[in-house]
N, C-alpha and C positions, 0 to 999 in steps of 0.2 A: 504494500500500500504506500509506504514511504517513497519507494522508487518511482511509482506511478506519479505521485505528487511532484517529485523533483523533476521528472521528465516533462510533465505537463507545463510546469513553471518555466523550464528552460526553453521548451519549444515555443511557448506563447511569447516569450521575450524576443525570440528570433524573428517572429513575424512583425514586430513593431519597429524594427530598425531599417531605415532607408539607407541604402548604400549607393553612393554616387561614383565610386571607383571600384575597380576590380582588385581583389587581393592579390599579392604576389604569389607566384607559383614556386614551390620548392624545386631546386635543381639538384638532382642526384648524380654523383659521379658514376661512370660506367661500371666500376667494380661493385658498387652497392647495388646497382640495377641487376647485374649478373647474379649476385648473391641472393637477391630477392626472388628472381626468377627461379633459381635452383630450389629455394625453400618452398615456393608456391607449388612446385611439382610434387611435393610430399604431402600436401593436405588433401582431405577428402573432397571430391568434386562437388558434393552437396553440402559442404560445411559452411558455417557462418563466415569464416575468413574469406572464402571465395566470394560470397555475396558482398561483404564489406569492401573488398578490393575492387570488385566490379563497379560498385557504386562510386568509389573513389575515382576510378578510371573515367567514368561518365562525367562526373563533376569536373575533373581536370580538363577534359576535352571542352566542356562548356566554358570554363574559365579562360582557356586559351583563345576561344573565339571572342571573349569579352575584352581581351587586352587591346 
């Protein structure tokens, strides 16, 4: 119940903020990207990590267009 209250509060706060600029994107070195790719190959295809990374990928592509 507490987690639901915290999540609702945080999400409702996000909806009220107007952003006039795009946030900066993280730039990862190739070595880190390679390590990340190797680690992602070891997770379950239907796991939560895959969904989170996919969401991150989509958001990153949208932010690149925003720049």
